[in-house]
ZADO-644404 format. One record per residue (C-alpha): residue number from 0; chain; x, y, z. Coordinates in pm, whole numbers, plus 32768, in hexadecimal, padded with zeros to 4 digits. Layout:
N
<pt seq="NUM" mol="A" xx="X" yy="Y" zz="Z"/>
...
END
This chain:
306
<pt seq="0" mol="A" xx="8000" yy="8001" zz="8001"/>
<pt seq="1" mol="A" xx="8065" yy="8168" zz="7FCC"/>
<pt seq="2" mol="A" xx="80D4" yy="821E" zz="8106"/>
<pt seq="3" mol="A" xx="802F" yy="8367" zz="8161"/>
<pt seq="4" mol="A" xx="8178" yy="8423" zz="812C"/>
<pt seq="5" mol="A" xx="81A6" yy="83A2" zz="7FCB"/>
<pt seq="6" mol="A" xx="811B" yy="8447" zz="7E8E"/>
<pt seq="7" mol="A" xx="80A4" yy="8388" zz="7D67"/>
<pt seq="8" mol="A" xx="800B" yy="8390" zz="7C0D"/>
<pt seq="9" mol="A" xx="7EAA" yy="8309" zz="7BE8"/>
<pt seq="10" mol="A" xx="7E5A" yy="8262" zz="7A9C"/>
<pt seq="11" mol="A" xx="7CE8" yy="8229" zz="7A53"/>
<pt seq="12" mol="A" xx="7C7D" yy="8128" zz="7956"/>
<pt seq="13" mol="A" xx="7DB4" yy="8072" zz="79C3"/>
<pt seq="14" mol="A" xx="7D51" yy="7F22" zz="792B"/>
<pt seq="15" mol="A" xx="7CEE" yy="7FBE" zz="77DC"/>
<pt seq="16" mol="A" xx="7DAC" yy="7FD1" zz="7699"/>
<pt seq="17" mol="A" xx="7E52" yy="8120" zz="76E1"/>
<pt seq="18" mol="A" xx="7E46" yy="8123" zz="785E"/>
<pt seq="19" mol="A" xx="7EFA" yy="7FD5" zz="7886"/>
<pt seq="20" mol="A" xx="8013" yy="804F" zz="779F"/>
<pt seq="21" mol="A" xx="802E" yy="8197" zz="7866"/>
<pt seq="22" mol="A" xx="8055" yy="80CD" zz="79AB"/>
<pt seq="23" mol="A" xx="815E" yy="7FF1" zz="7907"/>
<pt seq="24" mol="A" xx="822B" yy="8118" zz="788C"/>
<pt seq="25" mol="A" xx="8212" yy="81D0" zz="79D8"/>
<pt seq="26" mol="A" xx="8285" yy="8099" zz="7A8C"/>
<pt seq="27" mol="A" xx="83AD" yy="8079" zz="79A1"/>
<pt seq="28" mol="A" xx="840E" yy="81E1" zz="79F0"/>
<pt seq="29" mol="A" xx="8455" yy="8174" zz="7B55"/>
<pt seq="30" mol="A" xx="8416" yy="82D5" zz="7BD2"/>
<pt seq="31" mol="A" xx="82B9" yy="82C0" zz="7C6B"/>
<pt seq="32" mol="A" xx="81C6" yy="81E2" zz="7D24"/>
<pt seq="33" mol="A" xx="809C" yy="81A6" zz="7C46"/>
<pt seq="34" mol="A" xx="7F34" yy="8179" zz="7CB4"/>
<pt seq="35" mol="A" xx="7E67" yy="80B2" zz="7BB7"/>
<pt seq="36" mol="A" xx="7CEF" yy="80ED" zz="7BC5"/>
<pt seq="37" mol="A" xx="7C24" yy="7FBA" zz="7B5B"/>
<pt seq="38" mol="A" xx="7AB4" yy="7F61" zz="7B51"/>
<pt seq="39" mol="A" xx="7AF1" yy="7DF7" zz="7BB2"/>
<pt seq="40" mol="A" xx="7BFC" yy="7D5C" zz="7C89"/>
<pt seq="41" mol="A" xx="7C03" yy="7C32" zz="7B96"/>
<pt seq="42" mol="A" xx="7C88" yy="7D1A" zz="7A89"/>
<pt seq="43" mol="A" xx="7DA6" yy="7D89" zz="7B63"/>
<pt seq="44" mol="A" xx="7E5F" yy="7C3B" zz="7B38"/>
<pt seq="45" mol="A" xx="7F37" yy="7CD2" zz="7A21"/>
<pt seq="46" mol="A" xx="7FDA" yy="7DB5" zz="7B26"/>
<pt seq="47" mol="A" xx="803C" yy="7CA7" zz="7C1F"/>
<pt seq="48" mol="A" xx="81A1" yy="7C9E" zz="7B9D"/>
<pt seq="49" mol="A" xx="81BF" yy="7E14" zz="7BDF"/>
<pt seq="50" mol="A" xx="8131" yy="7E08" zz="7D40"/>
<pt seq="51" mol="A" xx="8258" yy="7EC1" zz="7DD8"/>
<pt seq="52" mol="A" xx="8206" yy="7FF9" zz="7D14"/>
<pt seq="53" mol="A" xx="8099" yy="7FD4" zz="7CAF"/>
<pt seq="54" mol="A" xx="7F89" yy="800B" zz="7DAD"/>
<pt seq="55" mol="A" xx="7E34" yy="7F7F" zz="7D3E"/>
<pt seq="56" mol="A" xx="7CFA" yy="8038" zz="7D97"/>
<pt seq="57" mol="A" xx="7B92" yy="7FDC" zz="7D36"/>
<pt seq="58" mol="A" xx="7ACD" yy="8104" zz="7CB3"/>
<pt seq="59" mol="A" xx="7962" yy="8149" zz="7C5C"/>
<pt seq="60" mol="A" xx="794A" yy="827F" zz="7B85"/>
<pt seq="61" mol="A" xx="77E4" yy="82BF" zz="7BF6"/>
<pt seq="62" mol="A" xx="783E" yy="82D1" zz="7D66"/>
<pt seq="63" mol="A" xx="78F6" yy="8409" zz="7DDC"/>
<pt seq="64" mol="A" xx="7973" yy="835E" zz="7F18"/>
<pt seq="65" mol="A" xx="7A19" yy="8251" zz="7E3F"/>
<pt seq="66" mol="A" xx="7AC5" yy="835B" zz="7D74"/>
<pt seq="67" mol="A" xx="7B31" yy="8413" zz="7EAF"/>
<pt seq="68" mol="A" xx="7BD3" yy="82D5" zz="7F34"/>
<pt seq="69" mol="A" xx="7C88" yy="829A" zz="7DEC"/>
<pt seq="70" mol="A" xx="7D0C" yy="8404" zz="7DEC"/>
<pt seq="71" mol="A" xx="7D85" yy="83F7" zz="7F54"/>
<pt seq="72" mol="A" xx="7F00" yy="8447" zz="7F62"/>
<pt seq="73" mol="A" xx="7F0D" yy="847C" zz="7DE9"/>
<pt seq="74" mol="A" xx="7FA7" yy="85AD" zz="7D44"/>
<pt seq="75" mol="A" xx="7F8A" yy="855D" zz="7BD1"/>
<pt seq="76" mol="A" xx="7E70" yy="84BC" zz="7B0E"/>
<pt seq="77" mol="A" xx="7E5D" yy="840E" zz="79BD"/>
<pt seq="78" mol="A" xx="7CE7" yy="841C" zz="7973"/>
<pt seq="79" mol="A" xx="7C37" yy="8329" zz="788C"/>
<pt seq="80" mol="A" xx="7ABE" yy="833E" zz="788B"/>
<pt seq="81" mol="A" xx="79C7" yy="8243" zz="7805"/>
<pt seq="82" mol="A" xx="790C" yy="8262" zz="76B6"/>
<pt seq="83" mol="A" xx="77AC" yy="82AD" zz="7728"/>
<pt seq="84" mol="A" xx="768D" yy="839C" zz="76CF"/>
<pt seq="85" mol="A" xx="76E5" yy="850A" zz="7714"/>
<pt seq="86" mol="A" xx="7635" yy="8534" zz="785D"/>
<pt seq="87" mol="A" xx="76D9" yy="83FB" zz="78F2"/>
<pt seq="88" mol="A" xx="7833" yy="8452" zz="787A"/>
<pt seq="89" mol="A" xx="7816" yy="85BC" zz="78E7"/>
<pt seq="90" mol="A" xx="77AA" yy="854C" zz="7A43"/>
<pt seq="91" mol="A" xx="78D9" yy="8462" zz="7A57"/>
<pt seq="92" mol="A" xx="79CD" yy="8577" zz="79F8"/>
<pt seq="93" mol="A" xx="7921" yy="866D" zz="7ADB"/>
<pt seq="94" mol="A" xx="7933" yy="857D" zz="7C02"/>
<pt seq="95" mol="A" xx="7AA7" yy="8546" zz="7BC5"/>
<pt seq="96" mol="A" xx="7AF6" yy="86B8" zz="7BAB"/>
<pt seq="97" mol="A" xx="7A22" yy="870F" zz="7CDD"/>
<pt seq="98" mol="A" xx="7AD4" yy="860E" zz="7DAA"/>
<pt seq="99" mol="A" xx="7C27" yy="8677" zz="7D21"/>
<pt seq="100" mol="A" xx="7BE3" yy="87DA" zz="7D91"/>
<pt seq="101" mol="A" xx="7B6D" yy="8767" zz="7EE8"/>
<pt seq="102" mol="A" xx="7CA4" yy="8693" zz="7F05"/>
<pt seq="103" mol="A" xx="7D7C" yy="87CC" zz="7EE3"/>
<pt seq="104" mol="A" xx="7EB0" yy="8700" zz="7E8A"/>
<pt seq="105" mol="A" xx="7E73" yy="86C1" zz="7D18"/>
<pt seq="106" mol="A" xx="7F72" yy="8795" zz="7C60"/>
<pt seq="107" mol="A" xx="7F3F" yy="8715" zz="7B00"/>
<pt seq="108" mol="A" xx="7E40" yy="865D" zz="7A27"/>
<pt seq="109" mol="A" xx="7E96" yy="85B4" zz="78DE"/>
<pt seq="110" mol="A" xx="7D56" yy="855A" zz="782D"/>
<pt seq="111" mol="A" xx="7D34" yy="845D" zz="770E"/>
<pt seq="112" mol="A" xx="7C58" yy="850B" zz="7613"/>
<pt seq="113" mol="A" xx="7C2B" yy="84DB" zz="749B"/>
<pt seq="114" mol="A" xx="7CA7" yy="8585" zz="7362"/>
<pt seq="115" mol="A" xx="7BA9" yy="867F" zz="72E7"/>
<pt seq="116" mol="A" xx="7B1A" yy="86C6" zz="7441"/>
<pt seq="117" mol="A" xx="7B41" yy="883C" zz="73F7"/>
<pt seq="118" mol="A" xx="7AA7" yy="882A" zz="7299"/>
<pt seq="119" mol="A" xx="798F" yy="8923" zz="7263"/>
<pt seq="120" mol="A" xx="78B5" yy="881C" zz="71B9"/>
<pt seq="121" mol="A" xx="793B" yy="86E3" zz="7258"/>
<pt seq="122" mol="A" xx="78B2" yy="858C" zz="72AF"/>
<pt seq="123" mol="A" xx="77E7" yy="852A" zz="73DD"/>
<pt seq="124" mol="A" xx="7911" yy="8489" zz="747E"/>
<pt seq="125" mol="A" xx="79E7" yy="85BA" zz="7435"/>
<pt seq="126" mol="A" xx="78E3" yy="86A8" zz="74CF"/>
<pt seq="127" mol="A" xx="78CD" yy="85C1" zz="75FB"/>
<pt seq="128" mol="A" xx="7A43" yy="85D1" zz="7638"/>
<pt seq="129" mol="A" xx="7A44" yy="874C" zz="7605"/>
<pt seq="130" mol="A" xx="7935" yy="8767" zz="770C"/>
<pt seq="131" mol="A" xx="7A14" yy="86A5" zz="77FC"/>
<pt seq="132" mol="A" xx="7B41" yy="8779" zz="77A1"/>
<pt seq="133" mol="A" xx="7A7D" yy="88B6" zz="77F4"/>
<pt seq="134" mol="A" xx="7A26" yy="882A" zz="794D"/>
<pt seq="135" mol="A" xx="7B9C" yy="87FE" zz="798B"/>
<pt seq="136" mol="A" xx="7BF4" yy="8954" zz="78FE"/>
<pt seq="137" mol="A" xx="7AF8" yy="89FD" zz="79E3"/>
<pt seq="138" mol="A" xx="7B7F" yy="8943" zz="7B15"/>
<pt seq="139" mol="A" xx="7CBF" yy="8A11" zz="7B1C"/>
<pt seq="140" mol="A" xx="7D8E" yy="88D4" zz="7B3D"/>
<pt seq="141" mol="A" xx="7EBA" yy="88D0" zz="7A4B"/>
<pt seq="142" mol="A" xx="7E75" yy="87DF" zz="792B"/>
<pt seq="143" mol="A" xx="7EE8" yy="874E" zz="77E2"/>
<pt seq="144" mol="A" xx="7DFB" yy="86AA" zz="76E4"/>
<pt seq="145" mol="A" xx="7E6D" yy="858E" zz="760A"/>
<pt seq="146" mol="A" xx="7D9E" yy="856B" zz="74CC"/>
<pt seq="147" mol="A" xx="7DFE" yy="842A" zz="740F"/>
<pt seq="148" mol="A" xx="7D6F" yy="83AD" zz="72CF"/>
<pt seq="149" mol="A" xx="7CFF" yy="823F" zz="7295"/>
<pt seq="150" mol="A" xx="7DCD" yy="813C" zz="734B"/>
<pt seq="151" mol="A" xx="7E9D" yy="803C" zz="728E"/>
<pt seq="152" mol="A" xx="7E3E" yy="7F46" zz="73A3"/>
<pt seq="153" mol="A" xx="7CDB" yy="7F4E" zz="7325"/>
<pt seq="154" mol="A" xx="7D50" yy="7E5D" zz="7219"/>
<pt seq="155" mol="A" xx="7D8E" yy="7D65" zz="7336"/>
<pt seq="156" mol="A" xx="7C79" yy="7DBA" zz="7426"/>
<pt seq="157" mol="A" xx="7B5D" yy="7DFD" zz="732D"/>
<pt seq="158" mol="A" xx="7BBB" yy="7D62" zz="71DE"/>
<pt seq="159" mol="A" xx="7C98" yy="7C4D" zz="7268"/>
<pt seq="160" mol="A" xx="7B8F" yy="7B3D" zz="7282"/>
<pt seq="161" mol="A" xx="7B28" yy="7B4F" zz="7111"/>
<pt seq="162" mol="A" xx="7C90" yy="7B7E" zz="70A3"/>
<pt seq="163" mol="A" xx="7CE4" yy="7A36" zz="7151"/>
<pt seq="164" mol="A" xx="7BA5" yy="7978" zz="70E9"/>
<pt seq="165" mol="A" xx="7B64" yy="7A08" zz="6F8D"/>
<pt seq="166" mol="A" xx="7CA8" yy="7AB2" zz="6F2A"/>
<pt seq="167" mol="A" xx="7BE0" yy="7BF4" zz="6F01"/>
<pt seq="168" mol="A" xx="7B5A" yy="7D1D" zz="6FC0"/>
<pt seq="169" mol="A" xx="7A1A" yy="7DD7" zz="6F78"/>
<pt seq="170" mol="A" xx="79B8" yy="7F44" zz="6FA2"/>
<pt seq="171" mol="A" xx="7910" yy="8060" zz="6EE0"/>
<pt seq="172" mol="A" xx="7A50" yy="811F" zz="6EB0"/>
<pt seq="173" mol="A" xx="7A51" yy="814D" zz="6D38"/>
<pt seq="174" mol="A" xx="7B9C" yy="81DD" zz="6CB9"/>
<pt seq="175" mol="A" xx="7BD5" yy="82A6" zz="6DF5"/>
<pt seq="176" mol="A" xx="7D39" yy="82E1" zz="6E63"/>
<pt seq="177" mol="A" xx="7D7E" yy="82E0" zz="6FD8"/>
<pt seq="178" mol="A" xx="7EB7" yy="8342" zz="7093"/>
<pt seq="179" mol="A" xx="7EA7" yy="8212" zz="7178"/>
<pt seq="180" mol="A" xx="7F6D" yy="8234" zz="72BD"/>
<pt seq="181" mol="A" xx="8008" yy="8126" zz="7395"/>
<pt seq="182" mol="A" xx="7F8B" yy="813D" zz="74FE"/>
<pt seq="183" mol="A" xx="80F0" yy="8109" zz="756E"/>
<pt seq="184" mol="A" xx="8139" yy="8260" zz="74DC"/>
<pt seq="185" mol="A" xx="800B" yy="82FA" zz="758A"/>
<pt seq="186" mol="A" xx="8088" yy="8263" zz="76CE"/>
<pt seq="187" mol="A" xx="81EA" yy="82E1" zz="7692"/>
<pt seq="188" mol="A" xx="8167" yy="8442" zz="7669"/>
<pt seq="189" mol="A" xx="808A" yy="8421" zz="779F"/>
<pt seq="190" mol="A" xx="81AD" yy="839A" zz="7870"/>
<pt seq="191" mol="A" xx="8293" yy="84AB" zz="77FA"/>
<pt seq="192" mol="A" xx="81AD" yy="85C7" zz="7856"/>
<pt seq="193" mol="A" xx="813F" yy="8527" zz="799F"/>
<pt seq="194" mol="A" xx="82A8" yy="84F4" zz="7A08"/>
<pt seq="195" mol="A" xx="8312" yy="8657" zz="79AA"/>
<pt seq="196" mol="A" xx="832A" yy="873E" zz="7AD9"/>
<pt seq="197" mol="A" xx="8267" yy="887E" zz="7AB1"/>
<pt seq="198" mol="A" xx="833D" yy="896C" zz="7B7A"/>
<pt seq="199" mol="A" xx="8415" yy="89D4" zz="7A52"/>
<pt seq="200" mol="A" xx="83E5" yy="8A4F" zz="78F2"/>
<pt seq="201" mol="A" xx="8418" yy="88F7" zz="785B"/>
<pt seq="202" mol="A" xx="8305" yy="885E" zz="7932"/>
<pt seq="203" mol="A" xx="8213" yy="897E" zz="7909"/>
<pt seq="204" mol="A" xx="8221" yy="896C" zz="778E"/>
<pt seq="205" mol="A" xx="8121" yy="884D" zz="7795"/>
<pt seq="206" mol="A" xx="8027" yy="88F9" zz="7877"/>
<pt seq="207" mol="A" xx="7EEC" yy="8972" zz="77D1"/>
<pt seq="208" mol="A" xx="7F4C" yy="88C3" zz="768B"/>
<pt seq="209" mol="A" xx="7E84" yy="87CE" zz="75B4"/>
<pt seq="210" mol="A" xx="7F53" yy="86DF" zz="74DC"/>
<pt seq="211" mol="A" xx="7ECE" yy="8625" zz="73AE"/>
<pt seq="212" mol="A" xx="7F7E" yy="84D5" zz="73AE"/>
<pt seq="213" mol="A" xx="7F9E" yy="840E" zz="726A"/>
<pt seq="214" mol="A" xx="8077" yy="830E" zz="71C2"/>
<pt seq="215" mol="A" xx="8179" yy="836B" zz="70BC"/>
<pt seq="216" mol="A" xx="8096" yy="833B" zz="6F8D"/>
<pt seq="217" mol="A" xx="7F2F" yy="8330" zz="6F1C"/>
<pt seq="218" mol="A" xx="7EC5" yy="81E1" zz="6E8E"/>
<pt seq="219" mol="A" xx="7D8C" yy="8158" zz="6DEC"/>
<pt seq="220" mol="A" xx="7CF3" yy="801A" zz="6E72"/>
<pt seq="221" mol="A" xx="7D5D" yy="7F74" zz="6D2B"/>
<pt seq="222" mol="A" xx="7EC6" yy="7FD7" zz="6D6C"/>
<pt seq="223" mol="A" xx="7EA9" yy="7F5D" zz="6ED3"/>
<pt seq="224" mol="A" xx="7E2F" yy="7E0E" zz="6E54"/>
<pt seq="225" mol="A" xx="7F5E" yy="7DEF" zz="6D6C"/>
<pt seq="226" mol="A" xx="804C" yy="7E3C" zz="6E8E"/>
<pt seq="227" mol="A" xx="7F9C" yy="7D40" zz="6F6D"/>
<pt seq="228" mol="A" xx="7FB9" yy="7C3E" zz="6E55"/>
<pt seq="229" mol="A" xx="8131" yy="7C72" zz="6E3F"/>
<pt seq="230" mol="A" xx="815E" yy="7C59" zz="6FBB"/>
<pt seq="231" mol="A" xx="808F" yy="7B1F" zz="6FE8"/>
<pt seq="232" mol="A" xx="80EA" yy="7A65" zz="6EA7"/>
<pt seq="233" mol="A" xx="7F7F" yy="7A36" zz="6E47"/>
<pt seq="234" mol="A" xx="7E93" yy="7AFD" zz="6D6D"/>
<pt seq="235" mol="A" xx="7DBE" yy="7BE5" zz="6E42"/>
<pt seq="236" mol="A" xx="7CAA" yy="7CAC" zz="6D9B"/>
<pt seq="237" mol="A" xx="7BF5" yy="7DE9" zz="6DF8"/>
<pt seq="238" mol="A" xx="7A7F" yy="7DD0" zz="6DA0"/>
<pt seq="239" mol="A" xx="79D2" yy="7F1D" zz="6D7B"/>
<pt seq="240" mol="A" xx="7873" yy="7EDE" zz="6DF8"/>
<pt seq="241" mol="A" xx="7743" yy="7FBD" zz="6DF7"/>
<pt seq="242" mol="A" xx="76D0" yy="807A" zz="6F2E"/>
<pt seq="243" mol="A" xx="7598" yy="7FA3" zz="6F34"/>
<pt seq="244" mol="A" xx="7668" yy="7E68" zz="6F38"/>
<pt seq="245" mol="A" xx="774F" yy="7EF4" zz="7045"/>
<pt seq="246" mol="A" xx="7620" yy="7F55" zz="7118"/>
<pt seq="247" mol="A" xx="7594" yy="7DF4" zz="70FB"/>
<pt seq="248" mol="A" xx="76DF" yy="7D54" zz="7154"/>
<pt seq="249" mol="A" xx="7701" yy="7E2D" zz="728B"/>
<pt seq="250" mol="A" xx="759D" yy="7DE6" zz="72F8"/>
<pt seq="251" mol="A" xx="75E0" yy="7C70" zz="72CF"/>
<pt seq="252" mol="A" xx="76FA" yy="7C7F" zz="73CA"/>
<pt seq="253" mol="A" xx="7627" yy="7D3F" zz="74C3"/>
<pt seq="254" mol="A" xx="76A9" yy="7EA5" zz="74A8"/>
<pt seq="255" mol="A" xx="75B1" yy="7FAE" zz="7517"/>
<pt seq="256" mol="A" xx="7519" yy="80AD" zz="742B"/>
<pt seq="257" mol="A" xx="75D7" yy="81D7" zz="74B7"/>
<pt seq="258" mol="A" xx="772A" yy="812E" zz="7483"/>
<pt seq="259" mol="A" xx="76C8" yy="80B6" zz="7325"/>
<pt seq="260" mol="A" xx="7661" yy="8217" zz="72C2"/>
<pt seq="261" mol="A" xx="77A7" yy="82BA" zz="7338"/>
<pt seq="262" mol="A" xx="7873" yy="81A5" zz="728F"/>
<pt seq="263" mol="A" xx="77C9" yy="81DE" zz="713F"/>
<pt seq="264" mol="A" xx="77E6" yy="8359" zz="7169"/>
<pt seq="265" mol="A" xx="795D" yy="832D" zz="719F"/>
<pt seq="266" mol="A" xx="797A" yy="8256" zz="706B"/>
<pt seq="267" mol="A" xx="78CB" yy="8367" zz="6FA0"/>
<pt seq="268" mol="A" xx="79BF" yy="8460" zz="7034"/>
<pt seq="269" mol="A" xx="7AE0" yy="8388" zz="6FBE"/>
<pt seq="270" mol="A" xx="7A4F" yy="8372" zz="6E5E"/>
<pt seq="271" mol="A" xx="7A41" yy="84EB" zz="6E51"/>
<pt seq="272" mol="A" xx="7BB7" yy="84F9" zz="6E91"/>
<pt seq="273" mol="A" xx="7BB5" yy="8588" zz="6FF2"/>
<pt seq="274" mol="A" xx="7C93" yy="8478" zz="7083"/>
<pt seq="275" mol="A" xx="7DAD" yy="8497" zz="6F88"/>
<pt seq="276" mol="A" xx="7E65" yy="85BF" zz="7027"/>
<pt seq="277" mol="A" xx="7FC7" yy="8584" zz="70A5"/>
<pt seq="278" mol="A" xx="8067" yy="8611" zz="71E3"/>
<pt seq="279" mol="A" xx="81D3" yy="8615" zz="7255"/>
<pt seq="280" mol="A" xx="8173" yy="8615" zz="73C7"/>
<pt seq="281" mol="A" xx="8203" yy="84BA" zz="7412"/>
<pt seq="282" mol="A" xx="835C" yy="8515" zz="739B"/>
<pt seq="283" mol="A" xx="8357" yy="8673" zz="742D"/>
<pt seq="284" mol="A" xx="82F4" yy="85F6" zz="7588"/>
<pt seq="285" mol="A" xx="83A1" yy="84A7" zz="75A1"/>
<pt seq="286" mol="A" xx="84CB" yy="84D9" zz="74B8"/>
<pt seq="287" mol="A" xx="846B" yy="839B" zz="73F9"/>
<pt seq="288" mol="A" xx="83C1" yy="8379" zz="72A6"/>
<pt seq="289" mol="A" xx="8261" yy="82E2" zz="72C0"/>
<pt seq="290" mol="A" xx="823D" yy="816F" zz="7284"/>
<pt seq="291" mol="A" xx="81DD" yy="811A" zz="711E"/>
<pt seq="292" mol="A" xx="80BF" yy="8031" zz="70C5"/>
<pt seq="293" mol="A" xx="81BB" yy="7F46" zz="7029"/>
<pt seq="294" mol="A" xx="8279" yy="7F30" zz="7173"/>
<pt seq="295" mol="A" xx="8134" yy="7F06" zz="7232"/>
<pt seq="296" mol="A" xx="80CE" yy="7DDB" zz="7158"/>
<pt seq="297" mol="A" xx="8221" yy="7D35" zz="718D"/>
<pt seq="298" mol="A" xx="820B" yy="7D66" zz="7305"/>
<pt seq="299" mol="A" xx="80A9" yy="7CD9" zz="7313"/>
<pt seq="300" mol="A" xx="80BF" yy="7BD7" zz="71FD"/>
<pt seq="301" mol="A" xx="8068" yy="7AB5" zz="72E8"/>
<pt seq="302" mol="A" xx="7F21" yy="7B5E" zz="7347"/>
<pt seq="303" mol="A" xx="7EA1" yy="7B37" zz="71E0"/>
<pt seq="304" mol="A" xx="7EE9" yy="79C6" zz="71C3"/>
<pt seq="305" mol="A" xx="7E18" yy="78A8" zz="724E"/>
END
């Protein structure tokens, strides 16, 4: 357990795609004690090997007292909120910020947002994240917003099952080009800014900033399929399906209407070219070039084979 005299970084969504990688990279830094917020103790098994530096805390986003307990003796926060209808998500962010202000020790919030959150005519998910960002801005607590584009790891977590079973992945993406980003790069940026002290000019340069985070190139799903084919040694195809077909497939696996609608809206946004922009934030902040999709497929090749 963390002693009362020790300070730590709280990572919410710690068992998720990005949060787990942030925990990992903070642990590797060896400079801090990390508190990993989880919704289920069963999901915390992945941190058992890091039990000397990772403190596990169960959290219920809907209960302020649970948030208060998680924030106790914490001075920096990596905030990942759930995808939920606006009123629910706003309540979650508001609860976190209210408790952070009551805590009085929170010196810095790094929030995982989404690219396009500040777009004038953005998507539902973008507007949702911008609403959460404004709650943090109005709190007066120093912050940095990380706005990544689509994750490369979605090819494992979302498309992986059909890539393994049918050598294909399906989505209504058309000829859209997307600047896919590896979550390891998002985590590297998050760790870098979280570990930077804010009492000098170098540390303060991140405060109040919003960084778009992308990979090094914009690829179509057809190009992604070709790269996956080379990495796995088998022909993998991208199948451009209609929105109606995509909706039916998502309903068949039990996804709710709200999530289906925002997913299809995001796909339309991609087809319009709004996910193809490139950013140099990864290299500027970490000093390393962002991971290419080719490198990603080599690193995760086993995940695409039965």
